[in-house]
C-alpha positions as CSV (number, residue, x, y, z in Angstrom):
1,M,3.9,47.2,-8.0
2,A,5.0,49.6,-5.3
3,A,2.6,52.3,-4.2
4,T,3.1,56.0,-5.0
5,Y,3.3,58.3,-2.0
6,T,2.9,62.1,-2.4
7,D,2.7,65.2,-0.2
8,A,-1.0,64.7,-0.3
9,N,-1.3,61.1,0.8
10,F,1.8,60.6,2.9
11,E,0.0,61.2,6.2
12,T,-2.7,58.7,5.6
13,E,-0.8,56.1,3.7
14,V,2.4,56.1,5.6
15,L,2.3,57.9,8.9
16,S,-1.1,56.5,10.0
17,A,-0.4,53.0,8.6
18,D,-0.7,50.1,11.1
19,K,2.3,48.3,9.7
20,L,5.9,49.0,8.6
21,T,6.1,51.1,5.5
22,V,9.2,51.1,3.2
23,V,9.5,54.4,1.4
24,D,11.9,54.8,-1.6
25,F,12.8,58.4,-2.3
26,W,13.8,58.5,-5.9
27,A,13.9,60.6,-9.2
28,P,13.5,59.5,-12.8
29,W,16.9,61.1,-13.7
30,C,18.8,59.2,-11.0
31,G,20.6,56.1,-12.4
32,P,21.0,54.3,-9.0
33,C,17.3,55.0,-8.3
34,L,16.3,53.4,-11.5
35,A,18.5,50.4,-10.8
36,L,16.9,50.0,-7.4
37,G,13.3,50.2,-8.8
38,P,12.9,46.5,-9.6
39,T,14.1,45.6,-6.1
40,I,11.5,47.9,-4.5
41,D,8.8,46.4,-6.8
42,A,9.9,42.8,-5.9
43,L,9.7,43.7,-2.1
44,S,6.2,45.1,-2.6
45,K,5.1,41.8,-4.1
46,E,6.9,39.6,-1.5
47,Y,5.6,41.4,1.5
48,E,2.1,42.3,0.2
49,G,-0.3,42.4,3.1
50,K,2.5,42.5,5.7
51,V,4.5,45.6,4.8
52,N,3.6,48.7,2.8
53,V,6.1,49.5,0.1
54,G,6.1,52.6,-2.0
55,K,8.0,55.4,-3.7
56,V,8.2,59.2,-3.4
57,N,9.3,61.1,-6.5
58,V,11.5,63.8,-4.9
59,D,11.0,66.2,-7.9
60,E,7.2,66.1,-7.5
61,N,7.2,66.1,-3.7
62,P,10.1,68.2,-2.4
63,Q,8.5,68.9,0.9
64,L,8.7,65.3,2.0
65,S,12.4,65.3,1.2
66,I,12.9,68.4,3.3
67,N,10.8,66.9,6.1
68,Y,12.9,63.8,6.3
69,G,16.3,65.3,5.6
70,V,16.7,63.4,2.3
71,T,19.8,64.9,0.6
72,S,21.0,61.9,-1.4
73,I,18.9,59.5,-3.4
74,P,18.0,56.8,-3.6
75,A,17.1,56.9,0.1
76,V,14.9,54.3,1.5
77,L,13.2,55.0,4.9
78,F,11.6,52.4,7.1
79,I,8.7,54.0,8.9
80,K,6.6,52.4,11.7
81,N,4.0,54.1,13.9
82,G,4.8,57.4,12.2
83,Q,8.5,57.2,13.1
84,V,11.6,56.5,11.0
85,V,13.0,53.2,12.5
86,D,15.7,52.6,9.9
87,K,17.2,53.9,6.6
88,Q,19.3,52.9,3.7
89,V,21.0,55.6,1.6
90,G,22.2,54.4,-1.8
91,A,21.4,51.4,-3.9
92,A,22.0,48.0,-2.1
93,P,21.4,44.4,-2.7
94,K,17.8,43.1,-2.0
95,S,19.1,41.1,1.0
96,V,20.0,44.4,2.8
97,F,16.4,45.6,2.5
98,E,15.0,42.2,3.5
99,K,17.1,42.1,6.7
100,K,16.0,45.6,7.7
101,I,12.3,44.7,7.0
102,Q,12.6,41.5,9.0
103,S,14.0,43.3,12.0
104,H,11.1,45.7,12.1
105,I,7.9,43.7,11.3
């Protein structure tokens, strides 16, 4: 299962992480976000121990959305060493996310 990132734990869990972190910005009322959920969960299992994978509920953590310029969801950010190294806006096939992960780990 993907981790839950919040305003409170983002700094320690994501920005200070020593590996690539995949962050899905989503909301429970967003159809494409819900469709992407199983893909994010599958990636968290497949890459367990190699890549951190988690979600940010934009309704509960609006400051993170503002900080990262997230205006459309789902938006998946790929963060490494505290920096956004890639991003995918909108739902996409699992292979798209795998390709982006492979290019940054």
